[in-house]
KEKE-3310 file (N, C-alpha, C; in steps of 0.2 Angstrom, whole numbers, plus 5000, padded with zeros to 4 digits):
npx = (5686:5689:5686:5672:5668:5671:5663:5650:5651:5652:5640:5630:5634:5630:5616:5601:5602:5606:5594:5585:5591:5591:5577:5571:5578:5574:5560:5560:5566:5555:5545:5549:5549:5536:5529:5534:5530:5516:5515:5520:5511:5499:5503:5505:5491:5484:5490:5487:5472:5470:5475:5467:5454:5454:5465:5470:5482:5488:5485:5478:5479:5469:5476:5472:5467:5466:5466:5465:5459:5444:5437:5443:5437:5427:5433:5442:5442:5441:5440:5441:5455:5457:5466:5465:5452:5451:5459:5450:5439:5445:5446:5457:5458:5448:5437:5434:5423:5422:5413:5408:5395:5379:5369:5354:5349:5336:5331:5343:5358:5372:5389:5395:5405:5402:5404:5406:5406:5410:5397:5400:5414:5429:5441:5442:5437:5425:5408:5401:5393:5380:5375:5370:5356:5338:5328:5328:5327:5338:5351:5362:5378:5384:5396:5398:5402:5398:5384:5381:5383:5374:5363:5357:5349:5348:5338:5333:5329:5337:5340:5349:5359:5367:5380:5380:5392:5391:5388:5375:5362:5355:5344:5340:5331:5339:5341:5346:5355:5364:5375:5391:5405:5420:5438:5444:5444:5444:5436:5424:5420:5410:5408:5398:5393:5389:5381:5392:5389:5377:5381:5389:5379:5371:5380:5383:5394:5400:5409:5419:5431:5438:5449:5458:5458:5471:5473:5485:5503:5511:5516:5503:5502:5503:5495:5496:5488:5487:5492:5502:5501:5510:5511:5520:5519:5505:5503:5511:5507:5502:5513:5521:5513:5515:5528:5529:5522:5530:5541:5536:5533:5546:5551:5544:5548:5561:5565:5562:5571:5583:5582:5584:5597:5604:5603:5611:5623:5625:5626:5638:5647:5647:5651:5664:5669:5668:5676:5690:5702:5701:5702:5715:5722:5720:5727:5740:5743:5746:5737:5732:5728:5718:5712:5706:5697:5690:5683:5674:5667:5661:5652:5642:5637:5633:5623:5614:5611:5605:5594:5588:5585:5576:5566:5562:5555:5543:5539:5538:5526:5517:5518:5514:5501:5495:5497:5489:5476:5474:5475:5463:5456:5452:5435:5430:5441:5440:5435:5445:5450:5460:5466:5462:5459:5446:5453:5470:5483:5497:5514:5528:5542:5557:5568:5565:5566:5579:5586:5582:5588:5601:5603:5600:5610:5622:5620:5620:5633:5641:5637:5643:5656:5660:5661:5671:5683:5691:5700:5710:5720:5725:5736:5743:5747:5740:5727:5727:5728:5716:5713:5707:5702)
npy = (5492:5482:5471:5473:5472:5459:5452:5455:5449:5435:5434:5435:5424:5414:5411:5404:5402:5415:5422:5416:5419:5433:5435:5429:5436:5450:5449:5446:5459:5468:5463:5466:5480:5482:5476:5483:5495:5494:5492:5504:5513:5509:5512:5526:5530:5525:5531:5545:5544:5540:5551:5562:5557:5552:5556:5568:5581:5577:5572:5576:5568:5562:5557:5545:5538:5524:5518:5504:5498:5496:5497:5507:5519:5524:5531:5539:5554:5572:5589:5603:5614:5632:5636:5626:5626:5639:5636:5627:5635:5643:5635:5627:5615:5600:5593:5576:5565:5550:5535:5518:5508:5500:5494:5490:5482:5476:5469:5462:5463:5473:5478:5494:5509:5525:5541:5557:5572:5588:5595:5606:5605:5606:5599:5585:5574:5568:5567:5577:5587:5583:5579:5591:5594:5597:5588:5576:5569:5564:5563:5552:5546:5533:5522:5514:5500:5498:5501:5490:5479:5481:5481:5493:5508:5525:5536:5526:5519:5517:5509:5514:5510:5516:5521:5534:5546:5543:5530:5526:5518:5522:5525:5527:5531:5533:5541:5537:5548:5549:5540:5536:5534:5527:5523:5520:5509:5510:5521:5517:5503:5497:5509:5523:5539:5555:5571:5581:5590:5584:5571:5574:5579:5568:5560:5568:5576:5590:5601:5592:5580:5566:5565:5577:5582:5589:5602:5607:5602:5605:5605:5610:5623:5624:5611:5602:5591:5584:5574:5575:5567:5563:5562:5551:5543:5540:5533:5522:5509:5506:5509:5498:5487:5489:5487:5474:5468:5472:5464:5451:5451:5452:5439:5432:5439:5438:5424:5422:5431:5425:5413:5418:5423:5411:5405:5413:5411:5397:5397:5404:5396:5385:5391:5395:5382:5377:5385:5384:5383:5395:5404:5401:5405:5419:5422:5418:5427:5438:5445:5448:5438:5443:5452:5443:5437:5448:5449:5439:5443:5455:5450:5446:5458:5464:5455:5459:5472:5471:5464:5474:5483:5475:5473:5486:5488:5480:5483:5496:5501:5492:5495:5508:5507:5500:5510:5520:5515:5508:5495:5483:5479:5463:5457:5459:5464:5476:5473:5469:5476:5485:5500:5501:5505:5503:5502:5501:5512:5510:5517:5522:5527:5537:5533:5520:5514:5516:5510:5496:5494:5496:5485:5474:5475:5474:5462:5453:5455:5450:5436:5432:5434:5425:5411:5415:5418:5408:5408:5417:5410:5402:5393:5397:5386:5375:5379:5379:5366:5362:5360:5365:5366)
npz = (5361:5353:5360:5362:5348:5345:5355:5351:5338:5342:5350:5340:5332:5340:5338:5340:5354:5358:5356:5364:5377:5377:5376:5388:5398:5395:5397:5411:5415:5411:5418:5431:5432:5429:5440:5451:5448:5449:5463:5468:5462:5469:5482:5481:5478:5489:5500:5496:5496:5509:5516:5512:5515:5528:5538:5536:5537:5548:5565:5581:5595:5609:5625:5630:5619:5608:5593:5590:5601:5605:5617:5624:5619:5627:5637:5631:5628:5629:5635:5624:5623:5626:5616:5606:5603:5597:5585:5579:5576:5567:5556:5555:5562:5564:5575:5581:5588:5597:5600:5606:5601:5598:5584:5577:5564:5554:5565:5569:5579:5579:5582:5582:5578:5583:5576:5578:5568:5562:5552:5544:5541:5531:5529:5528:5515:5517:5515:5524:5524:5521:5533:5538:5539:5540:5538:5544:5561:5567:5557:5548:5542:5531:5525:5509:5510:5523:5522:5514:5522:5532:5525:5520:5514:5507:5517:5525:5541:5556:5571:5585:5599:5614:5627:5639:5646:5659:5659:5657:5647:5631:5618:5600:5585:5570:5554:5538:5530:5519:5508:5506:5494:5496:5496:5507:5519:5533:5537:5535:5536:5549:5554:5559:5555:5562:5566:5575:5587:5590:5594:5605:5613:5615:5622:5633:5633:5632:5621:5619:5612:5604:5595:5584:5568:5557:5546:5542:5541:5551:5569:5580:5592:5610:5614:5624:5636:5625:5610:5596:5580:5567:5549:5546:5556:5556:5544:5545:5546:5533:5525:5530:5525:5511:5509:5513:5502:5491:5495:5494:5480:5475:5476:5467:5454:5456:5455:5441:5436:5440:5433:5420:5421:5424:5411:5404:5410:5408:5394:5392:5399:5390:5378:5381:5383:5370:5362:5365:5357:5350:5361:5365:5354:5354:5365:5362:5351:5358:5366:5383:5397:5405:5396:5387:5396:5398:5385:5386:5397:5393:5383:5391:5396:5384:5381:5391:5387:5375:5379:5386:5376:5368:5378:5379:5367:5367:5379:5383:5376:5382:5396:5396:5392:5403:5413:5408:5407:5419:5431:5434:5449:5457:5461:5478:5484:5490:5502:5510:5520:5517:5509:5494:5477:5464:5453:5450:5446:5438:5442:5435:5439:5436:5444:5447:5434:5430:5441:5438:5426:5428:5437:5429:5420:5428:5434:5424:5418:5429:5430:5418:5420:5430:5424:5415:5422:5424:5413:5416:5422:5413:5401:5385:5377:5382:5380:5366:5363:5368:5381:5392:5409)
capx = (5682:5690:5682:5665:5666:5671:5657:5644:5651:5651:5633:5627:5635:5626:5610:5595:5604:5606:5587:5582:5594:5589:5570:5570:5581:5570:5554:5562:5566:5549:5541:5552:5547:5528:5527:5536:5526:5509:5515:5521:5505:5495:5506:5503:5484:5482:5492:5483:5465:5470:5476:5461:5448:5454:5470:5472:5490:5491:5480:5480:5475:5468:5481:5470:5465:5470:5461:5464:5456:5437:5435:5446:5434:5423:5437:5447:5440:5443:5438:5446:5458:5456:5470:5463:5445:5453:5461:5444:5435:5448:5446:5464:5457:5441:5437:5430:5421:5420:5410:5406:5387:5376:5364:5349:5346:5332:5331:5349:5362:5379:5393:5398:5408:5398:5409:5403:5410:5406:5395:5403:5421:5431:5447:5442:5432:5419:5402:5398:5387:5374:5372:5367:5349:5333:5323:5328:5328:5345:5354:5368:5381:5388:5400:5395:5403:5393:5377:5379:5383:5368:5357:5354:5349:5346:5331:5331:5330:5342:5340:5355:5360:5374:5380:5383:5398:5389:5386:5368:5360:5350:5343:5336:5331:5342:5339:5352:5355:5368:5380:5397:5409:5427:5442:5448:5439:5444:5431:5418:5418:5408:5407:5392:5395:5383:5383:5397:5386:5372:5384:5391:5373:5369:5385:5384:5401:5400:5415:5424:5433:5443:5455:5457:5461:5474:5474:5492:5507:5515:5513:5500:5505:5499:5491:5496:5491:5485:5498:5501:5503:5512:5509:5524:5516:5498:5504:5516:5504:5501:5520:5523:5510:5518:5535:5529:5520:5536:5545:5533:5534:5553:5552:5542:5552:5568:5565:5562:5577:5588:5582:5587:5604:5607:5603:5617:5629:5626:5629:5645:5651:5647:5655:5671:5671:5668:5680:5696:5707:5701:5705:5722:5725:5720:5733:5746:5744:5748:5732:5733:5723:5712:5709:5702:5692:5685:5679:5668:5663:5658:5647:5636:5635:5629:5616:5609:5609:5601:5588:5584:5582:5570:5561:5559:5551:5537:5538:5535:5518:5513:5518:5511:5494:5493:5497:5484:5469:5474:5474:5457:5457:5447:5430:5431:5447:5438:5433:5451:5453:5465:5464:5463:5454:5444:5458:5477:5486:5505:5518:5534:5547:5564:5572:5564:5568:5586:5588:5581:5592:5608:5602:5601:5617:5627:5620:5622:5640:5644:5637:5647:5663:5661:5665:5677:5688:5696:5704:5716:5725:5726:5742:5741:5748:5735:5721:5727:5727:5709:5714:5704:5700)
capy = (5491:5475:5466:5474:5469:5451:5450:5456:5443:5429:5433:5434:5417:5409:5410:5403:5403:5422:5424:5413:5422:5440:5435:5428:5442:5455:5448:5448:5466:5471:5461:5469:5487:5482:5474:5488:5501:5493:5493:5511:5516:5508:5516:5533:5531:5523:5537:5551:5543:5540:5558:5566:5555:5550:5558:5575:5582:5575:5571:5577:5562:5562:5553:5538:5536:5519:5516:5497:5496:5499:5498:5513:5525:5526:5536:5543:5560:5577:5595:5607:5620:5638:5636:5621:5629:5644:5633:5624:5640:5646:5630:5623:5608:5598:5588:5570:5562:5543:5530:5512:5508:5494:5495:5484:5482:5471:5465:5460:5467:5473:5483:5499:5515:5531:5546:5564:5576:5594:5595:5611:5604:5605:5596:5579:5573:5564:5572:5578:5592:5579:5579:5597:5594:5597:5583:5570:5570:5562:5561:5549:5544:5527:5520:5509:5494:5498:5500:5483:5475:5482:5481:5500:5513:5531:5537:5520:5521:5512:5509:5514:5511:5519:5523:5541:5546:5540:5523:5525:5516:5526:5522:5532:5529:5538:5540:5537:5554:5548:5534:5538:5529:5529:5518:5519:5505:5512:5526:5514:5497:5497:5516:5527:5546:5559:5578:5582:5592:5580:5566:5577:5580:5561:5557:5573:5578:5597:5604:5587:5576:5561:5567:5582:5582:5595:5604:5608:5596:5607:5604:5616:5626:5623:5606:5598:5585:5580:5572:5576:5562:5565:5557:5545:5538:5538:5529:5517:5502:5506:5508:5491:5483:5490:5484:5467:5467:5472:5458:5445:5451:5451:5432:5430:5441:5436:5418:5423:5434:5420:5408:5421:5423:5404:5404:5417:5407:5391:5399:5406:5390:5381:5395:5394:5375:5376:5390:5384:5385:5402:5408:5400:5409:5426:5423:5417:5433:5444:5447:5446:5433:5447:5454:5438:5437:5454:5448:5435:5447:5460:5447:5446:5465:5465:5452:5463:5478:5469:5462:5480:5486:5471:5474:5493:5488:5478:5485:5503:5502:5488:5498:5514:5506:5499:5516:5524:5512:5505:5487:5482:5474:5458:5458:5457:5467:5481:5470:5466:5481:5489:5505:5499:5507:5498:5501:5504:5515:5510:5523:5520:5532:5537:5530:5513:5511:5516:5505:5490:5494:5494:5478:5469:5475:5472:5455:5449:5455:5446:5429:5431:5434:5419:5406:5417:5420:5403:5409:5420:5405:5397:5393:5396:5379:5370:5381:5377:5359:5360:5357:5370:5362)
capz = (5355:5350:5364:5360:5342:5346:5359:5346:5333:5346:5352:5334:5330:5345:5335:5344:5361:5360:5356:5370:5383:5377:5377:5395:5402:5393:5400:5418:5415:5410:5424:5437:5431:5430:5447:5456:5446:5452:5470:5469:5460:5474:5487:5480:5478:5496:5504:5494:5499:5517:5519:5510:5518:5535:5543:5534:5537:5554:5570:5588:5599:5617:5628:5631:5613:5605:5588:5590:5607:5605:5624:5626:5617:5632:5641:5627:5626:5634:5633:5620:5627:5622:5610:5601:5601:5592:5579:5576:5573:5561:5551:5554:5565:5565:5580:5580:5594:5595:5606:5604:5601:5594:5580:5576:5557:5553:5571:5571:5583:5577:5585:5577:5581:5582:5575:5577:5565:5561:5546:5540:5540:5524:5529:5525:5509:5520:5513:5531:5523:5521:5540:5539:5536:5545:5536:5549:5568:5568:5551:5549:5536:5531:5518:5504:5513:5529:5520:5511:5528:5536:5520:5521:5508:5509:5520:5529:5548:5560:5578:5588:5607:5616:5634:5639:5650:5666:5658:5656:5640:5628:5611:5596:5578:5566:5547:5533:5525:5513:5508:5502:5491:5498:5495:5514:5523:5540:5539:5532:5540:5556:5556:5558:5556:5564:5568:5581:5592:5592:5598:5611:5618:5617:5627:5638:5633:5628:5619:5620:5606:5604:5591:5580:5561:5556:5539:5540:5544:5557:5575:5583:5598:5616:5614:5630:5636:5618:5607:5589:5576:5560:5543:5546:5561:5554:5538:5546:5544:5526:5523:5531:5520:5504:5509:5512:5495:5487:5496:5491:5473:5473:5476:5460:5448:5457:5452:5434:5434:5441:5427:5414:5422:5423:5404:5401:5413:5404:5387:5393:5400:5384:5374:5383:5381:5363:5359:5368:5353:5349:5367:5365:5348:5356:5370:5358:5347:5362:5371:5390:5399:5407:5390:5385:5401:5396:5379:5388:5401:5389:5380:5396:5396:5378:5382:5395:5384:5370:5382:5388:5370:5366:5382:5378:5361:5368:5386:5383:5374:5387:5402:5395:5392:5409:5416:5406:5408:5425:5432:5438:5455:5457:5466:5485:5487:5494:5509:5514:5525:5514:5505:5487:5473:5460:5448:5452:5440:5440:5442:5433:5440:5433:5448:5446:5428:5431:5445:5435:5420:5431:5440:5424:5417:5433:5436:5418:5418:5434:5429:5413:5422:5434:5420:5411:5426:5423:5408:5419:5424:5407:5397:5378:5374:5384:5376:5359:5363:5370:5388:5398:5415)
cpx = (5683:5686:5675:5663:5666:5665:5651:5645:5650:5643:5629:5628:5632:5619:5604:5596:5604:5599:5584:5585:5591:5581:5568:5572:5576:5563:5555:5562:5560:5544:5543:5549:5539:5526:5528:5532:5519:5510:5516:5515:5499:5497:5504:5495:5482:5484:5488:5475:5465:5471:5470:5455:5448:5459:5472:5480:5492:5485:5483:5475:5474:5473:5479:5467:5469:5465:5460:5461:5449:5435:5438:5442:5429:5426:5441:5443:5441:5440:5443:5449:5456:5460:5467:5456:5446:5455:5455:5440:5438:5448:5453:5463:5450:5441:5432:5429:5419:5417:5408:5398:5385:5370:5360:5346:5342:5331:5337:5353:5369:5383:5396:5402:5404:5404:5405:5408:5406:5404:5398:5411:5423:5438:5447:5436:5426:5413:5398:5393:5381:5371:5369:5360:5344:5327:5323:5330:5335:5348:5361:5371:5384:5391:5396:5396:5398:5386:5376:5379:5377:5361:5353:5354:5347:5339:5329:5333:5334:5342:5347:5355:5367:5374:5383:5389:5397:5388:5379:5366:5355:5349:5339:5336:5334:5340:5346:5351:5359:5373:5385:5401:5416:5431:5446:5443:5439:5439:5424:5416:5416:5408:5401:5394:5388:5386:5387:5393:5380:5375:5386:5385:5371:5374:5386:5391:5402:5407:5421:5425:5438:5449:5453:5461:5464:5474:5481:5497:5511:5512:5510:5503:5500:5493:5491:5490:5490:5492:5497:5504:5504:5510:5514:5521:5509:5498:5509:5513:5504:5508:5523:5520:5513:5524:5534:5526:5526:5541:5543:5534:5541:5554:5550:5546:5559:5569:5566:5569:5583:5588:5585:5595:5608:5608:5610:5623:5630:5629:5636:5650:5652:5651:5662:5674:5672:5674:5687:5702:5707:5704:5713:5726:5725:5726:5740:5748:5745:5743:5733:5727:5717:5709:5704:5696:5687:5681:5673:5663:5658:5652:5641:5633:5631:5623:5611:5607:5604:5594:5584:5581:5576:5565:5558:5554:5544:5534:5535:5528:5514:5512:5514:5503:5491:5493:5491:5477:5469:5474:5468:5458:5451:5441:5431:5437:5445:5435:5439:5453:5458:5463:5466:5457:5452:5449:5465:5480:5494:5508:5525:5539:5553:5568:5571:5567:5576:5589:5588:5586:5599:5608:5603:5608:5622:5627:5622:5630:5643:5643:5641:5654:5664:5664:5671:5683:5694:5701:5711:5721:5727:5733:5740:5742:5742:5728:5721:5726:5720:5709:5712:5701:5694)
cpy = (5484:5470:5467:5471:5461:5449:5450:5450:5437:5428:5432:5427:5412:5407:5410:5404:5410:5424:5422:5417:5429:5440:5434:5434:5448:5455:5449:5455:5470:5469:5465:5476:5487:5481:5480:5494:5500:5495:5501:5515:5515:5512:5523:5534:5530:5529:5543:5550:5543:5547:5562:5564:5554:5554:5565:5575:5580:5575:5573:5572:5564:5556:5546:5535:5530:5516:5508:5494:5500:5501:5505:5520:5528:5532:5541:5549:5566:5584:5599:5613:5626:5638:5632:5624:5635:5642:5630:5629:5643:5641:5626:5616:5607:5593:5582:5567:5555:5539:5524:5512:5501:5497:5489:5484:5476:5466:5461:5465:5467:5479:5488:5505:5521:5537:5552:5568:5582:5594:5600:5610:5603:5602:5589:5578:5569:5569:5574:5584:5589:5579:5586:5598:5594:5592:5577:5572:5569:5559:5557:5547:5537:5526:5515:5502:5493:5497:5493:5478:5475:5482:5488:5504:5520:5532:5531:5522:5515:5514:5509:5514:5512:5520:5530:5541:5543:5532:5521:5523:5521:5523:5527:5529:5535:5536:5541:5543:5554:5542:5536:5533:5531:5522:5516:5516:5507:5518:5523:5508:5498:5504:5519:5535:5550:5566:5578:5584:5588:5574:5568:5578:5573:5558:5562:5575:5585:5599:5599:5583:5571:5562:5573:5581:5589:5596:5605:5603:5599:5606:5610:5617:5624:5618:5601:5597:5581:5579:5572:5570:5564:5560:5551:5540:5535:5533:5524:5510:5501:5505:5501:5486:5483:5487:5477:5464:5467:5466:5452:5445:5450:5443:5430:5432:5439:5429:5418:5426:5429:5415:5411:5422:5416:5403:5407:5413:5401:5392:5401:5400:5386:5385:5394:5387:5374:5380:5390:5386:5392:5406:5407:5404:5417:5427:5423:5423:5439:5447:5444:5442:5437:5450:5449:5437:5443:5453:5444:5439:5452:5457:5447:5453:5466:5461:5456:5469:5477:5467:5469:5483:5482:5473:5481:5492:5486:5481:5492:5504:5498:5492:5505:5513:5504:5505:5520:5521:5509:5497:5486:5477:5469:5460:5456:5460:5473:5479:5467:5470:5485:5494:5504:5501:5502:5497:5505:5506:5515:5516:5521:5526:5531:5533:5522:5510:5511:5511:5498:5489:5492:5487:5473:5469:5472:5464:5450:5449:5451:5439:5427:5430:5428:5413:5408:5418:5414:5404:5413:5416:5400:5398:5393:5390:5374:5372:5379:5370:5357:5357:5361:5365:5366)
cpz = (5352:5354:5363:5353:5342:5350:5354:5341:5336:5347:5345:5331:5334:5342:5340:5352:5363:5360:5362:5376:5383:5379:5384:5399:5401:5397:5408:5419:5415:5416:5430:5437:5432:5437:5452:5454:5449:5459:5471:5467:5466:5480:5487:5481:5485:5500:5503:5497:5506:5520:5517:5514:5526:5540:5542:5534:5544:5559:5577:5592:5607:5619:5628:5624:5609:5599:5587:5596:5607:5612:5627:5624:5622:5637:5637:5624:5631:5631:5629:5624:5623:5615:5604:5598:5596:5585:5575:5573:5567:5555:5550:5557:5564:5570:5578:5586:5593:5602:5603:5605:5598:5590:5579:5569:5556:5559:5573:5575:5580:5580:5580:5582:5579:5581:5574:5574:5563:5554:5541:5539:5533:5523:5526:5519:5511:5518:5519:5530:5523:5528:5542:5536:5541:5543:5540:5556:5569:5562:5552:5542:5536:5525:5515:5507:5519:5527:5517:5517:5532:5532:5521:5514:5511:5511:5524:5536:5551:5567:5581:5596:5609:5624:5634:5644:5657:5665:5657:5648:5638:5621:5607:5589:5574:5558:5543:5529:5519:5514:5504:5500:5492:5497:5502:5518:5531:5542:5537:5536:5547:5559:5554:5560:5557:5566:5575:5587:5595:5596:5605:5616:5620:5622:5633:5639:5629:5627:5620:5613:5608:5601:5587:5573:5559:5548:5537:5544:5550:5563:5578:5590:5604:5615:5620:5634:5630:5615:5599:5585:5569:5555:5544:5551:5559:5548:5539:5544:5537:5523:5524:5526:5513:5504:5509:5506:5491:5488:5493:5483:5471:5473:5469:5454:5449:5454:5444:5432:5435:5435:5421:5415:5422:5416:5401:5404:5409:5397:5387:5394:5394:5379:5375:5381:5374:5359:5362:5363:5351:5355:5367:5360:5351:5361:5366:5354:5351:5367:5378:5392:5401:5401:5387:5389:5399:5390:5382:5393:5398:5385:5385:5396:5390:5378:5386:5391:5378:5373:5384:5382:5368:5371:5381:5372:5362:5375:5387:5381:5379:5393:5401:5395:5399:5414:5414:5408:5415:5425:5437:5443:5455:5462:5473:5488:5492:5501:5513:5519:5523:5510:5498:5483:5468:5454:5451:5445:5442:5439:5441:5433:5437:5437:5447:5440:5428:5435:5442:5430:5423:5434:5435:5421:5422:5434:5430:5417:5423:5432:5423:5415:5426:5430:5417:5415:5426:5418:5410:5420:5419:5403:5390:5375:5376:5381:5369:5358:5366:5377:5394:5403:5418)
residu = (MET:ILE:ALA:LEU:LYS:LEU:ALA:PHE:LYS:ASN:ILE:ILE:GLY:ALA:GLY:TYR:ARG:THR:LEU:LEU:ASN:ILE:ALA:VAL:LEU:SER:PHE:ALA:PHE:VAL:VAL:ILE:ILE:TRP:HIS:ASN:GLY:VAL:ILE:ASP:GLY:TRP:ASN:GLN:GLN:ALA:ARG:ARG:ASP:THR:ILE:GLU:TRP:GLU:ILE:GLY:GLN:GLY:GLN:ILE:TRP:HIS:PRO:LEU:TYR:ASP:PRO:LEU:ASP:PHE:LEU:SER:PHE:GLN:ASP:ALA:HIS:GLY:PRO:LEU:SER:PRO:SER:LEU:SER:THR:GLN:VAL:LYS:SER:GLY:GLN:LEU:THR:PRO:VAL:LEU:LEU:THR:SER:ALA:SER:VAL:PHE:PRO:GLN:GLY:ARG:MET:GLN:GLY:VAL:VAL:LEU:LYS:GLY:ILE:ASP:PRO:GLY:GLN:THR:ILE:LEU:LYS:ILE:PRO:SER:GLN:LEU:LEU:ASN:THR:SER:ASP:TYR:ASP:LEU:PRO:ILE:LEU:VAL:GLY:LYS:ARG:MET:ALA:ALA:SER:LEU:ASN:LEU:LYS:GLU:ALA:ASP:GLN:LEU:LEU:MET:ARG:TRP:ARG:ASP:LYS:ASN:GLY:THR:PHE:ASP:ALA:ILE:GLU:ALA:THR:VAL:ALA:GLY:ILE:PHE:ASP:CYS:ASN:VAL:PRO:THR:ILE:ASP:ASN:GLY:GLN:VAL:TRP:LEU:PRO:LEU:GLU:ARG:LEU:ARG:THR:MET:LEU:ASP:LEU:PRO:ASN:GLU:ALA:THR:PHE:LEU:VAL:SER:ARG:GLU:ALA:ASN:VAL:PRO:ALA:ASP:ILE:ALA:PRO:TRP:GLU:PHE:LYS:ASP:LEU:ASN:PHE:LEU:LEU:ALA:ASP:LEU:ASP:MET:ILE:ILE:GLN:SER:LYS:LYS:GLY:GLY:GLY:ALA:ILE:MET:TYR:GLY:LEU:LEU:PHE:ILE:ILE:ALA:LEU:LEU:ALA:ILE:PHE:ASP:THR:GLN:VAL:LEU:SER:ILE:PHE:ARG:ARG:GLN:LYS:GLU:ILE:GLY:THR:TYR:ILE:ALA:LEU:GLY:MET:THR:ARG:TRP:GLN:VAL:VAL:GLY:ILE:PHE:THR:VAL:GLU:GLY:THR:VAL:TYR:SER:ILE:LEU:ALA:ILE:LEU:LEU:GLY:ALA:VAL:TYR:GLY:ILE:PRO:LEU:LEU:TRP:TYR:THR:ALA:LYS:VAL:GLY:TRP:ALA:MET:PRO:ALA:GLY:THR:ASP:ASN:MET:GLY:LEU:SER:ILE:ALA:ASP:LYS:ILE:TYR:PRO:VAL:TYR:GLY:THR:GLY:LEU:ILE:LEU:PHE:THR:VAL:LEU:LEU:VAL:ILE:ILE:ALA:ALA:THR:PHE:VAL:SER:PHE:LEU:PRO:ALA:ARG:LYS:ILE:ALA:ASN:LEU:SER:PRO:THR:ASP:ALA:LEU:LYS:GLY:LYS:ILE:GLN)
# end
């Protein structure tokens, strides 16, 4: 308690230096929580959207399927086994068939991926029910990015050319039955969705699929030679991006944090230099050297506590506001190939806040201990004479 009282007295006596140290450290404290909250909010939003729109609770892949190799789509398909067909009929799985193709909007040629999906499926949020229409000979769905790229709108016609399983080229004019808005670019950019059975007929691949999307996370039985991919595998790229973003942000707020700690370090060095006789008096009156070291170390802890309290004063309303209204992303981010919503709503978890509080307290205490440790080897007579080296 004596050390704590003396620490408060010395901090208050430091005047403007105290205010500067506390302000900078509190700002670093709030920035760390805000940045990590934004990244965690983006991570939760991206994972939720990817699961709901693209991967479900897992996927069953054909052994030759490689989503990064468009040339593999020609051979990456196979017939559904009786077990898989039963699960498809029960609604636990929905098959998707892929093939490479070309489209010719306004006389231009552009490569696309044709994806056949059951119009009645309910596992993914893709509005596949729009494909269940008799108004058009071949209805298709495209995302808003794809529609903008091809300059398409609803009811527009689009010439498509593809090759069937024998390598024979064929072409047909399809009609845009709907344009959906989604934050997941991997089901939008370069993708054209059409009824599964119609694509099977076009490719002459009855009852075949490239992969199946699962409603449940457990591994279905009797799927050999197909391979089940769980969420950890399917979201690995997203997790890697999130971690790299956290690492990049750590450099930014790490520098700010270091500046705040340097300010505390310099203040403690100056304080020890100016209070040499006071230190000698403490030792002469019977305090051990490590007790005196503790006084200066506690000062750093008090700095961090006051910084946290100050950060809470302006940080809580600020962080609450950003979590409520979201952080609007700049124009063009939806074309980066990442799952990013128009607004990211930060998530400030209890673990994040506690970790940041402990980080600030431990770091401030440590940088205060570094200059104070010299007192441990100090003789009281030298201190009273002002001879601290």
